[in-house]
C-alpha positions as CSV (number, residue, x, y, z in Angstrom):
1,M,113.3,120.5,202.9
2,F,111.5,120.5,199.6
3,D,110.0,123.9,200.5
4,I,113.5,125.2,200.9
5,L,114.5,123.9,197.4
6,M,111.5,125.5,195.9
7,F,112.2,128.8,197.7
8,L,115.8,128.7,196.4
9,F,114.6,128.2,192.8
10,E,112.0,130.9,193.0
11,S,114.3,133.4,194.7
12,Y,117.5,132.8,192.8
13,F,116.7,131.4,189.4
14,D,117.2,134.8,187.7
15,A,120.5,135.2,189.5
16,G,121.8,131.9,188.1
17,S,122.7,130.4,191.5
18,Y,122.2,130.8,195.2
19,P,124.6,132.3,197.7
20,D,127.2,130.3,199.6
21,S,126.2,128.2,202.6
22,D,126.8,130.8,205.3
23,K,124.8,133.5,203.6
24,L,122.1,131.1,202.5
25,S,121.7,129.8,206.0
26,I,121.1,133.3,207.3
27,K,118.6,134.1,204.5
28,L,116.7,130.8,205.0
29,S,116.5,131.4,208.7
30,A,115.2,134.9,208.1
31,A,112.6,133.5,205.8
32,G,111.3,131.4,208.6
33,F,112.7,127.9,207.8
34,D,113.5,125.5,210.6
35,D,117.2,125.1,211.5
36,S,117.0,121.4,211.1
37,D,115.5,121.6,207.6
38,I,118.1,124.3,206.7
39,N,120.9,122.0,207.8
40,K,119.5,119.1,205.8
41,A,119.0,121.3,202.7
42,L,122.6,122.7,203.0
43,I,124.1,119.2,203.2
44,W,122.0,118.0,200.2
45,L,122.9,121.1,198.2
46,T,126.6,120.6,199.0
47,G,126.3,117.1,197.5
48,L,124.6,118.6,194.5
49,K,127.3,121.1,194.0
50,H,130.0,118.4,194.0
51,L,128.4,116.4,191.2
52,S,129.9,116.9,187.8
53,N,130.0,115.2,184.4
54,T,133.5,114.0,185.1
55,D,132.3,111.9,188.0
56,Y,130.7,109.5,185.5
57,P,132.4,107.3,182.9
58,A,131.9,108.6,179.3
59,A,130.6,105.1,178.4
60,I,127.5,105.8,180.3
61,N,126.2,107.9,177.4
62,H,126.4,104.9,175.1
63,A,125.0,102.3,177.5
64,G,121.8,100.4,177.0
65,L,118.8,100.1,179.3
66,R,119.2,101.4,182.9
67,C,118.2,98.8,185.5
68,F,117.4,100.3,188.9
69,A,118.9,98.9,192.0
70,D,116.7,97.7,194.9
71,L,117.7,100.7,197.0
72,E,116.8,103.1,194.2
73,M,113.4,101.4,193.7
74,Q,112.7,101.8,197.4
75,R,113.6,105.4,197.5
76,I,111.9,106.5,194.2
77,S,108.3,105.9,193.5
78,N,107.3,104.0,190.4
79,A,105.9,107.2,188.9
80,G,109.3,108.9,189.6
81,I,111.2,106.1,187.9
82,Q,108.9,106.2,184.9
83,F,109.4,110.0,184.7
84,I,113.2,109.7,184.8
85,S,113.2,106.9,182.2
86,F,110.8,108.8,179.9
87,W,112.8,112.0,180.1
88,E,116.0,110.2,179.3
89,H,114.4,108.3,176.4
90,S,113.0,111.5,175.1
91,K,116.5,113.1,175.3
92,I,115.4,115.8,177.6
93,I,118.0,114.7,180.1
94,S,121.3,112.9,179.4
95,P,122.3,109.6,181.1
96,V,124.6,111.5,183.3
97,E,121.8,113.9,184.4
98,R,119.7,110.8,185.0
99,E,122.4,109.5,187.4
100,M,122.7,112.8,189.1
101,I,118.9,112.9,189.7
102,I,119.0,109.4,191.1
103,D,122.0,110.2,193.3
104,R,120.2,113.2,194.8
105,A,117.0,111.3,195.3
106,V,118.7,108.4,197.0
107,A,120.7,110.9,199.2
108,L,117.5,112.1,200.8
109,E,117.2,108.7,202.5
110,R,113.4,108.7,202.2
111,E,111.2,105.9,201.0
112,D,109.0,106.1,197.8
113,L,109.6,109.7,196.8
114,P,106.6,110.9,194.8
115,L,106.7,112.3,191.3
116,D,106.5,115.9,192.4
117,K,109.5,115.5,194.6
118,I,111.5,113.8,191.8
119,K,110.5,116.6,189.5
120,L,111.9,119.2,191.9
121,I,115.1,117.2,192.3
122,A,115.4,117.1,188.5
123,L,114.9,120.9,188.4
124,M,117.6,121.5,190.9
125,V,120.0,119.1,189.1
126,L,119.5,120.8,185.8
127,W,119.7,124.3,187.3
128,N,122.9,123.3,189.1
129,Q,124.4,122.2,185.8
130,H,123.8,125.8,184.6
131,E,121.8,124.7,181.7
132,D,119.5,127.1,179.8
133,L,116.2,125.7,181.0
134,D,113.4,125.9,178.5
135,P,110.3,127.5,180.0
136,L,108.2,124.5,179.0
137,I,110.6,122.2,180.9
138,I,110.4,124.4,184.0
139,E,106.6,124.4,183.7
140,D,106.5,120.6,183.4
141,L,108.7,120.2,186.4
142,L,106.8,122.7,188.5
143,T,103.3,121.3,187.6
144,P,101.9,119.2,190.4
145,A,101.8,115.5,189.5
146,N,98.0,115.2,190.1
147,S,96.9,118.3,188.1
148,G,95.0,117.7,184.9
149,Q,96.6,118.6,181.6
150,L,95.0,121.3,179.4
151,H,94.4,120.3,175.8
């Protein structure tokens, strides 16, 4: 499914969004993706499209430290949790965007999602919010977790 998310970003980033589910299903099938993965991705993307800032209380932006629930800690690797926390602390993402990223990670129902998958989820959440994404943020999100940094 993550291959589909990367395909969508690469194919439709310049357009601003991807086609509706019916057209997207046909395009993904034509691109050679498995029907099962396409269905999972479409369900996940539908959940993503339904997220909005109004789903979260305004007080979340003024709350203190975020404690992760056991389920969230099972689904997101330690490196993923550290990444989310660092980005929020650095004001790259808002508390609401943090919650959206966590929501979409937990929705995958997978254990111990590695950092590179959390980064892709963050990219999709930010793109879905129609934010102007800084090229450096995109590069950071698309850089594999185990690659060395250039100095």
